[in-house]
Each structure stands twice: as structure tokens, then as C-alpha cells.
N, C-alpha and C positions, 0 to 999 in steps of 0.2 A: 904306040897304043897298044892294050891289052884288050881283047874282045870280052865285053860283059859277060858273055856265057860261058866262059872258061873260069872254073874258080880259082880263086887265091890258092899259093901253094900252102900245105898242111902246116897247121901252126906248132911249134913247140910247144912239149908239156913238160916244164923242167921242175915243177914244183906244184904244190895243191892248188895255190893262185892262177895257175895256168890251164885248170880243168874247165871250170865254166866257160870261159872264153873260147874254148878248144869244141867245146859243146854247142856254143852259139853259132861257131862257123861250121861245124858239122851239120845243124841242122840248116842252116842257109843254103849250104853248099847241096843238098841231098835234096831240097826242094827246089832249087834250081836246076838239078838235073834231071826231074822228073821221077824223084823216087814215090814208089806206092805205097811201102811200108817203112818203118822207122823202128828199131827196135833198142829199147834203153834198158839196161841190166844194173844192178846193184844188189848190195847183200840189202839196205834199207834207203837208199837214195838220200844221202846225209845233204850237209850244209853246201857242198860242194857244186852240187847239180843248180843250175839256174832257170828250175820249174817257177818261179814266181818272177820271173821277169816278163814286164808286159809288152815288150817288142817281139818277146819270144812266143807268148800267146798270141799276139796278132797274125805273127808268120805261119803259126800252125794251124788257126783259124782259117786262114786263107787257101791253105794247103786243104786240109780236110773238109773243105768245102768241094773239091774236087772229087771225081767219082773214084770209087775204090781204092780211096787212101786210108790209111790206118797206122795208129799208134799203138806198140806193144810195150807193156811193163813188165818185168820180172824182177820179183825181189824175192829174199827170205821172208821178210815182212815189211808192213807198212805202218808198224806201230808209232813211230814220229813223224811221218810223212804228214799229216794233217797241222802237226806243229810248225814243222821246219818250212811247209810250203803251202800255207792256206790261200793265197791266192791261186794257186793251181788247182787246190782241189775245188773252190768254188767256179772257176772257170770251166774245168771239166765235166761238171753236170750237164753243161748245154751240147758238150761232144761225147758224152757215154756211149754212142752207138760206134763211135769209131775210135775210140779208146778203150784197150784191153789190158787191165793188170792180170798178172798170174802170180800165184804165189809157190815158189820151188817148195818140194817135198825135203823136210829135214836132212835126210841122208845126203841131198846134193847141195845144200845150200851154201856148204863151205868151198864148193867148186864156181860159183858165180864169178865171173868175171867185173869189173865196173868198167863198162862200155856203152857206146851208140855205134850204130851201124845200119846201115839202109839196106835195099835189096838190090844194088847193083854194085858199086866199089868202094863207098865210104867206110870207115871205122874211125872210131875215137876211143881211146881204151887207155886206162890207167895199168900200167905195168908193175908200179912197185907201189904198193899202199902206205910201207911206212914215209918216204921221201915223196911220194906223190908224183913221181916221174911217168910219164905216158907216152903214146904215139897217136899221131892221126895220120890218116893213111888214104890215098887214092886208089890202090893198088887191090884189085878184084880178087887175089889171091888171098891177101892179109884179112879182107873181110869176112872171105867163105872160110878161113880157119873158125874165125871168132862166130860166124854164123852157125857153123857146124858143131862146134862147143854147145853153145847157147840152146841150140835147137833139141839137142838129145835132152837136156832139161825141160824145156819147154813141154816136151811130147808127155811129160812124167808130172807136169805142173797142174795144179787147178786155177780155175777162177779165184781172183781175190781183190780186196780191197772195195767194196761195192761203192756204188754213186752216195746211196744214202744209207743210215742204219737205221733199223726199226727197234724201238724199244718198248717198253711197258711203263 
């Protein structure tokens, strides 16, 4: 019998349909292991991300209630996000204090990976955008590689995707 605190082995990401389940696994694993920060990165967070999943919202809400928890989003733009993930946009209003979206500068937007990683050892990355293949890992070195690449972009990024938009 396996220890419930030990995460299942990382799932294979053989195509686009495997990415959302891998992200769900990644979030569940990071939360179970006590991660304080989750970082999600994509050009525009397309349809392969499970942001509208009600179970994911419940898990993230329970995690965000804990002290010093933060979800960081980094994208080139959020233009289609409200249309593709309307439930997440609504749900996020209650968690705006703990969810920080950033917009990458235009000159670095092309370098953004499609990835989810935590502040410990987890990484879920789509390596081949055409075929949708990727890799989920619990190796600290792999996570550090993605963290360093994304951190360089985050340092030059600006806050974006406001919770509400004001208009006349």
C-alpha cells in the first residue's frame, strides 16, 4: 500500500489532451507537498489549461486560505482568457490578493514556455507545442531550470489582467 503523502508518479504528456490532466496532477501534488508558490506560464493560457475546473478551484481555494500562498500567472497577453476561462475569471475575484498575473514584455513573450511549477520540485512543461508533448517531473533540478528561465522574464514583466476593468 502506498503512502498517501507520497505523490503518484508524474503522468506522461504524449499529446495536447494529456496536458490538462498533468496540470491537475501538478497542482494536487504541489499542494500536497506544501508548496507556497505556484507559477503558471503560457503565451495566452489557451484551452488546454483546466482553469475552469470546479474541483481545481476548490483545491486552489483551500490552498490559498493558508498563509503566504501565491499563484503567479505569466502570459504574453490575456486577451482570450475571459472567453476561454470565464469561471476562473469570476472565481479569481475572491482571490485577487493571492493571485498575481503578469504580462511579459513584447521582446520576451516569444521565450515563454507552457509550464506549471512550484517552489519546491514540481514542473509540468509542454516541450513540443506542435505535437503537444511534454514532461511532468518531481526533479528539483528540472524545476530550477524552468524557474530560472521564467524568473528572468518575470523580473521585466508588469502586472496585468486586472480583476475588474473600469470604463466610461
